[in-house]
C-alpha positions in Angstrom: 110.4 93.3 65.6 112.3 94.4 68.7 115.1 96.2 68.4 118.0 94.3 70.4 120.5 96.4 72.0 124.0 96.4 70.9 126.4 94.1 72.7 128.5 96.9 73.9 125.7 99.2 75.5 124.6 96.1 76.9 127.9 95.4 78.7 127.7 98.7 80.1 124.5 97.8 82.1 125.2 96.4 85.7 122.5 93.3 86.3 122.8 93.8 90.1 122.3 97.4 89.9 119.6 96.7 87.5 117.8 94.2 89.7 117.9 96.6 92.8 116.6 99.7 91.2 113.3 97.4 89.3 112.8 96.6 92.8 113.2 100.1 94.2 110.6 101.0 91.3 108.2 98.6 92.3 108.7 99.9 96.0 107.9 103.3 95.2 105.2 102.7 93.2 103.8 100.8 95.7 103.7 103.9 98.0 101.0 105.8 96.1 98.4 103.4 96.8 99.9 103.6 100.6 99.1 107.5 100.5 95.9 106.6 99.5 95.1 104.4 102.6 97.2 107.0 105.0 94.9 110.0 103.8 92.0 107.6 103.6 92.0 107.0 107.2 92.6 110.8 107.9 89.6 112.0 106.7 85.5 111.6 107.3 84.1 108.1 106.0 81.7 109.9 103.7 84.6 110.8 101.8 86.8 108.1 101.9 86.8 106.6 99.0 87.3 109.8 96.6 90.3 110.7 99.0 91.7 107.3 98.3 90.8 107.7 94.1 92.7 111.1 94.1 95.9 109.1 94.6 94.9 106.4 92.3 94.1 109.1 89.7 97.7 110.6 90.0 98.7 106.9 89.3 97.1 107.2 85.9 97.5 111.2 85.1 101.0 111.9 86.3 102.2 108.5 84.6 100.8 109.1 81.2 101.9 113.1 81.1 105.3 112.1 82.2 105.6 109.6 79.5 104.4 112.0 77.3 106.5 115.1 78.1 107.1 115.7 81.7 110.1 113.3 81.6 111.9 114.7 78.4 111.3 118.3 80.6 112.8 117.0 83.3 115.5 115.1 82.1 116.6 116.5 78.2 119.1 118.7 78.0 120.9 121.1 80.3 118.8 124.3 79.9 119.0 126.6 83.3 115.1 126.3 84.1 113.8 123.4 81.7 114.9 120.6 79.6 114.3 119.8 76.2 111.8 117.7 74.2 114.1 115.3 72.8 112.6 112.4 75.0 109.1 113.6 74.5 106.8 110.1 73.9 109.8 108.7 75.1 112.2 109.1 72.0 115.6 107.3 72.5 114.3 106.1 75.9 115.7 102.7 75.3 117.6 99.7 76.9 121.1 101.2 76.9 122.2 102.8 80.0 121.3 106.3 80.9 124.3 108.7 81.2 126.3 108.2 84.3 124.3 105.2 85.2 124.7 101.3 85.5 120.9 100.6 84.9 118.9 100.9 81.6 117.7 104.4 80.6 113.9 102.6 80.9 114.6 101.5 84.3 115.5 105.4 85.1 112.5 106.5 83.2 110.4 104.3 85.0 111.8 105.4 88.5 111.5 108.6 87.9 107.9 108.1 86.8 107.1 106.8 90.4 108.4 110.1 92.1 106.2 112.2 89.9 103.3 110.3 90.4 103.5 110.0 94.4 104.6 114.0 94.3 100.9 114.8 92.3 99.3 112.5 94.8 100.4 114.6 98.2 99.0 117.4 96.9 95.7 116.1 97.1 95.9 115.7 100.8 95.4 119.9 101.1 92.0 119.9 99.1 90.6 116.6 99.7 86.8 116.5 101.4 85.9 119.4 98.9 87.7 119.4 95.8 85.7 118.3 92.4 87.5 115.0 91.3 87.3 116.1 87.6 89.1 119.6 88.5 91.3 117.7 90.2 92.2 115.4 87.5 93.3 118.6 85.2 95.1 119.9 88.0 97.3 116.9 88.0 97.6 116.4 84.5 99.5 120.2 84.4 100.7 120.4 87.8 103.0 117.2 86.8 104.0 119.1 84.1 104.7 122.5 84.6 105.7 122.4 88.5 106.8 118.7 89.0 109.1 118.5 86.0 110.2 121.9 86.1 111.8 121.4 89.7 112.7 118.0 88.8 115.0 119.9 86.2 116.5 122.0 88.7 117.3 119.7 91.1 118.2 116.5 89.5 118.5 117.2 85.2 121.1 119.6 84.8 119.2 122.5 85.8 120.5 126.1 87.7 119.8 124.5 91.2 122.6 121.7 90.8 124.9 123.1 88.5 125.4 125.7 91.0 126.3 123.1 94.0 122.6 122.1 95.5 122.5 118.7 96.8 119.3 116.8 97.0 119.8 113.1 97.4 116.4 111.8 96.6 113.7 114.7 96.2 113.9 117.8 98.7 113.3 120.1 96.3 110.6 118.5 93.6 108.9 115.8 96.3 108.9 117.2 99.6 109.3 121.0 99.2 107.3 121.0 95.4 104.6 119.1 97.1 104.2 121.2 100.5 104.1 124.7 99.1 101.9 123.7 96.2 99.7 122.4 99.2 99.6 125.7 100.9 98.8 127.0 97.8 96.0 124.6 97.0 94.2 125.0 100.2 94.5 129.0 100.0 92.9 128.8 96.3 90.3 126.3 96.9 89.2 127.5 100.8 88.4 125.9 103.6 86.0 122.8 104.4 82.0 124.5 105.0 82.5 123.2 108.6 86.3 124.2 109.4 86.6 125.8 112.5 82.8 125.0 113.5 83.2 121.5 114.5 85.7 118.5 114.7 86.9 117.2 111.6 88.6 114.4 113.1 90.2 111.2 111.5 87.8 107.9 110.8 90.0 105.1 110.7 93.1 105.4 112.8 94.5 101.9 112.0 94.4 103.0 108.1 97.1 106.1 108.7 99.2 103.7 110.8 99.3 100.7 107.9 99.6 103.5 105.4 102.2 105.6 107.2 104.0 101.7 107.8 103.6 100.9 104.0 104.8 104.4 103.3 107.9 103.6 105.3 108.7 100.4 103.8 108.6 102.1 100.2 110.8 104.4 101.4 113.7 102.0 101.4 113.2 102.1 97.6 112.5 105.6 97.3 116.2 106.7 99.1 117.8 103.8 98.6 117.4 103.5 95.0 118.5 107.3 94.5 122.0 105.7 94.4 121.0 104.1 90.8 123.0 101.0 91.8 124.2 98.7 94.7 126.9 101.0 96.0 127.9 103.3 98.8 125.7 105.9 98.3 122.5 103.5 98.2 123.7 101.7 101.1 124.5 104.4 103.1 120.7 106.3 102.1 119.0 102.8 102.9 120.7 102.7 106.6 119.5 106.3 107.1 116.3 105.8 106.3 115.9 103.3 108.8 117.7 105.6 111.6 116.1 108.9 110.7 112.4 108.2 111.3 112.8 106.1 114.6 114.5 109.2 116.1 111.3 111.2 114.9 109.3 108.9 116.5 111.0 109.0 119.9 110.8 113.0 119.9 107.6 112.8 118.7 105.9 110.7 121.3 107.8 113.1 124.0 106.0 116.0 122.5 102.9 114.2 122.8 103.8 113.6 126.4 104.6 117.1 127.2 101.5 118.5 125.4 98.6 116.1 126.0 99.7 113.2 128.4 98.9 110.8 125.8 100.7 109.3 122.6 98.2 109.3 119.9 98.4 106.8 116.9 97.9 109.6 114.5 100.7 111.3 115.7 103.2 108.2 115.4 101.9 108.0 112.0 102.7 111.5 111.2 106.6 111.3 113.0 107.1 108.3 110.4 106.4 110.5 107.4 107.7 113.3 108.5 110.7 111.5 109.6 111.4 110.3 106.0 110.9 113.3 104.6 113.6 114.8 106.2 116.2 112.3 105.3 115.0 111.9 101.7 117.3 115.1 100.6 120.0 114.2 102.9 120.6 110.5 103.0 123.3 110.2 100.7 125.0 112.9 102.0 125.4 112.7 105.9 126.7 110.0 108.4 124.2 107.5 110.2 124.8 109.5 113.2 123.8 112.7 111.8 121.0 111.0 110.2 119.8 110.6 114.0 120.3 114.1 114.8 118.3 115.2 112.0 115.3 112.5 112.9 115.0 114.4 116.3 115.7 118.0 115.0 113.1 117.6 111.9 110.1 116.8 114.7 110.3 120.1 116.3 109.5 122.7 113.4 106.8 119.9 111.5 105.3 119.4 115.3 104.9 123.3 115.8 103.5 124.2 112.7 100.8 121.2 112.8 99.8 122.5 116.4 99.7 126.2 114.9 97.8 125.5 111.8 94.5 124.8 113.1 94.4 127.7 114.6 94.3 129.7 111.5 91.7 130.0 108.7 94.0 127.9 106.4 92.5 124.4 105.8 95.1 122.5 104.5 93.7 119.6 105.5 96.4 116.8 105.9 99.2 118.8 107.0 101.1 118.5 103.9 103.1 121.4 104.5 104.0 120.6 108.0 105.0 116.6 107.1 106.1 117.5 103.4 107.3 120.9 103.1 109.2 122.3 106.7 110.4 118.4 106.8 111.8 118.8 103.2 112.9 122.2 103.8 114.8 121.5 106.9 116.6 118.2 105.4 118.0 120.7 102.2 119.6 122.8 104.9 120.9 120.0 107.1 122.9 119.1 104.5 124.4 122.2 104.0 125.5 121.9 107.7 126.5 118.3 108.0 127.4 116.9 104.6 130.4 114.8 105.3 132.9 114.0 101.9 134.2 110.8 104.1 130.9 109.5 103.3 129.1 111.1 100.8 132.4 111.7 98.5 131.1 114.7 97.3 130.7 117.4 99.6 131.1 118.8 103.0 128.8 120.9 104.7 129.6 124.0 107.4 130.3 122.0 109.9 133.3 120.3 107.9 134.6 123.4 106.4 132.5 124.3 103.6 130.3 127.2 104.0 129.6 128.0 100.2 127.6 124.7 100.5 124.8 125.9 102.7 124.6 128.8 100.5 123.6 126.5 98.0 121.5 124.8 100.1 119.6 128.4 101.3 119.0 129.3 97.5 117.3 126.0 96.9 115.3 126.3 100.2 114.0 129.4 99.0 113.6 128.8 95.1 111.6 126.1 95.3 109.1 126.9 97.6 108.4 130.4 96.1 108.2 128.5 92.6 105.9 126.0 94.0 103.5 128.3 95.5 103.5 130.7 93.1 102.9 128.3 90.0 100.5 126.4 92.0 98.0 129.2 92.9 98.1 131.0 89.5 97.4 127.3 87.6 94.5 126.5 90.2 93.1 130.3 89.8 93.3 129.6 85.8 91.3 126.4 86.0 88.9 127.7 88.6 88.3 130.4 85.5 87.3 127.9 83.6 85.5 124.9 85.7 84.5 125.4 89.7 86.9 123.8 91.9 84.8 122.6 94.3 81.5 120.9 95.1 78.8 123.1 96.4 77.8 123.1 100.1 75.1 120.6 99.6 77.5 118.0 97.8 80.0 118.5 100.4 77.4 117.7 103.2 76.6 114.6 101.6 80.4 113.4 100.8 82.4 113.5 97.8 81.9 109.4 97.5 78.5 109.4 96.7 78.6 112.8 94.4 81.7 112.1 92.5 81.9 108.0 92.3 78.3 106.6 93.1 80.0 104.4 96.0 80.4 104.9 99.7 83.5 102.6 101.7 81.1 101.5 104.2 77.4 100.8 103.2 74.9 102.2 105.3 72.1 99.5 103.8 69.6 102.6 103.6 67.7 103.2 100.1 68.0 106.9 99.1 70.6 109.5 98.4 70.5 113.1 97.6 73.0 112.8 95.0 73.0 116.3 93.6 72.2 120.0 93.6 68.5 118.5 93.0 66.8 115.3 94.8 66.8 112.3 92.9 66.4 109.1 94.3 68.0 106.2 93.5 66.7 102.4 94.9 70.2 101.1 94.3 72.4 103.6 96.0 73.0 103.7 100.0 72.7 106.9 102.0 76.1 108.8 102.8 75.6 109.7 106.4 77.7 112.9 107.0 80.2 111.9 109.7 
């Protein structure tokens, strides 16, 4: 028989807050398949399914690891570096309110699970089109615990950053900088695609990218608006800022595209939406709508610059997770230190309003989180690579990861033979993958 919570506990749960958080949780979960669509449109057609499947795999793997141990390490206890195991296997995660909230602990857990899931999926964007699917599954399981859960504890779960005064409303530390700088490390360890720098590796479906970006923006209203854990002022502020900030990023991105190439590109527009949403993620509940618009304009500049610069290097960070998430998240975290306003957030002022200490706290987070994410991801992939190959062979990369790892294609070619391994195997019921 299911235990029924006590009347005293039930009385502490606010029905309106709970209803909003259930909706917000569903919105954030939707963001992961939306990310799959966004990513899938950015790669070549022979890797469409594999790219999407990495995001779907994150739902499975990170969702399970979060329930088993990740949530507990992030949110149980108040250790400086890591939480405890009191909530492992969802121990004591019940209908009763999570401390400091008016929503059931189970709802708080589920909402936080969707953050771990999408962050794990984000990192895949650095290594698509060449990382082996099995190796990614192992990486996702370990990364969600050893990187994401640790950073979430630092920023949200009672760790040293939040205790030291760092403000991060919805995930600039564990989600944005965590994924962005982990992506850089992953790209360096896995290495560049074999055709990188020798031929144009162009997105195959800009419409997928735009639809994915639009769905991500829609889901981001739950991501940021839900991070107030209520229907109160902080959620309303973050919700509104999530509309205004990306809109301003789009305007500036259009101008940059016109200045640089005299054309406004669809891929650029989709990227701008993501950059604006990322920039407001840490700051959404701490700055006024006016400053959110300024942030939207400002965050476009460093992210655009890194996206333009990165292809000139040998770092094949395939889908620019560093620029769109790491750099934009870094910008948003620092922006709080300058322009947080207590009259809007009831918590802290930034340097512009007289508190230089807040900027110092934000600077600490802006250095520590990227350093930890990069170093731990680098070491983790090196360890996995010592046990199993991280990437496919040149042959597998040429054929495409869809056929090699899933035996399917996003777009059937109608032909009857396919090379499916490093040897020649002929199958009459599988179509040929045509490199794009």
